C-alpha positions, 0 to 999 in steps of 0.5 A, a space after each residue: 622431436 624437440 620441436 614436437 616436445 616444445 609444441 606439446 609443452 606450449 599446449 599444456 601451458 595454454 591449457 593450464 592458463 585457460 583452466 586457471 582463468 576458469 577457476 579464477 572466474 568461478 572464485 570471483 563469482 563465488 565471492 560475490 555470492 552468485 554465478 554469472 547466470 544468477 547475477 542477472 537482476 530481476 525487473 519488477 514494475 512497482 505501482 506506488 500511490 502518492 500517499 504515506 504507503 509509497 514513501 518506503 518504496 521511494 526511500 528504498 529505491 533512492 538509497 539503493 536498497 533494491 539494487 543491493 538485492 539485485 532487483 531492477 525496480 521500475 516505479 509507476 506512480 498513481 494517484 489512487 488505488 483504483 488506478 493501481 487495480 486497473 494497471 494490475 489487471 492490464 498487466 502493466 505492473 507486477 507489485 503495488 503499494 496500495 490500500 483498501 482498493 486492493 481488495 478488488 484485485 484480491 477478489 479476482 483470485 489473481 493477486 496476493 496480499 504479501 505485506 502491510 506497510 503503515 497504519 491508516 489513521 486520519 481519514 474522515 467525513 467532513 461537513 460545513 459548520 452550519 450543516 444540518 447533519 451536525 444537528 444529531 449525534 450518536 442516534 444509533 447505539 454503538 456509534 456515539 461519536 458519529 454525526 447524522 441521521 437518516 433524515 439529514 443524510 438522505 439525498 446528500 451529495 458526498 464528494 470523494 474518490 470511488 473504489 478505495 477507502 474514501 468510498 468504503 468510509 462513506 458507504 459505512 457512514 450512511 449504512 449506520 442510518 439504514 441508507 444505501 448508495 441509492 439514497 445519496 449521491 456519491 460524486 467521484 473525484 480525487 481527494 484534492 479535487 473533491 476538497 477544492 470542490 467542497 471548499 467552493 461550495 459543492 456537495 454536502 459532505 466530503 470523504 477525505 484522506 491526509 493531508 486534506 483532513 488536516 486542511 479541512 480542520 484548519 479551515 473550520 470544517 467538522 468531522 462528522 465521522 472518523 474512519 474508525 468510528 464509522 467502520 469499527 475497522 482498523 486498517 493497514 495499507 500494504 503490498 500486493 501483487 500478481 500471484 503468478 509473478 510472485 510465485 515465479 519470482 519468490 526469491 526476488 519478492 523476498 528480497 524486495 520485501 527485505 529492502 522495503 522493510 529496511 526502508 521502514 526501519 530507517 523511516 522510524 527516524 522522524 527527521 529522516 521521514 520528515 525531510 524525505 517525505 516532504 520532498 517526495 510528495 512535492 516532487 509528485 504534486 502533493 504539497 504538505 505544510 510542515 503542520 500537515 506532515 508532522 500531524 501525519 507522522 503522529 497518526 500513521 506509523 510504518 510497520 516494522 518486524 517488531 510491530 508485526 510480532 506483537 501479540 495483537 497484530 494479525 496480518 490481513 485481518 482488516 482486509 477480510 473484514 472489508 471483503 465481508 462488507 463488500 459482499 454484503 454491499 454487492 460490490 464483490 460477489 459471494 462466490 469470490 470471497 474465498 479468493 480474498 482468504 487464499 490471497 493473504 500470504 504472510 509466508 514471504 514476509 515472515 521469510 524476508 524478516 525472519 519473523 513469525 507474524 500471525 495471519 488472519 487465515 491461519 
């Protein structure tokens, strides 16, 4: 009898230990804010263009901001936005930092525009000082600062990448004078290759982005048209992604945005931005001089919650204008214009930053 009672006591003690362990485990998970199941990180494959827009993502990754949101971010580096589109369409990435080129993914109805990361000043069309294009300026009303004419541009060879902001700038420039891409020759080259080809004597004009615009001016080339003067558009680079992935991982995407804009806040410090950007660009094959970097910092600002709650800020406004242009230009079919509007989703950004930014589709 005593033996049975002893066995029963031992069983009760063991059961108590097991139960205590279970409650202790739950308490530990509660302290960390997650259960064992919830603690699994979400993997996000992130496309990053080696441009101003890519720096906050790189900074957030290096400083552990994504990891703090329980995210496993796999960066995939690209030289242009058009390559990002191809990777997104092929299912090779989930989210991307890109610019104007994102419009083509948005038009398919499979991608969503969920963040805006920086202003895009500093783009332009450059020509040589002896170019006949410079003989006329402001010949079309409303474009007083733009050089060129139908006669001087017809048949011109323009260098620069296709499928992104460089092509959009070139297309708008020639349209001012009633020309189309059938009246000129646009040669597809990455920014660096296009600039070097232009320096070597090729082409009549080149469509450039930073830092090549700074280098062009230092070498005496003349800006025939800035992006803003030629397009009457003010753009922000941003964040877009696969809509299905975003919908299935909404909480993770909100955490991703929160971490990204934490990096944007940190990069408001000019010395932090300078030191980090110089190293990151160099590590990814893009050499900036100190003057290049300082000039870019003066032109392009990283967006913050404070910026996006200003009365004149409207999320997605520039992308809608670009969509209208590409429909008129035949690059996006008219039936798909509605996809662009529905792809603009400010709700995740507002929730991540606890703000009420206005949307172009509200």
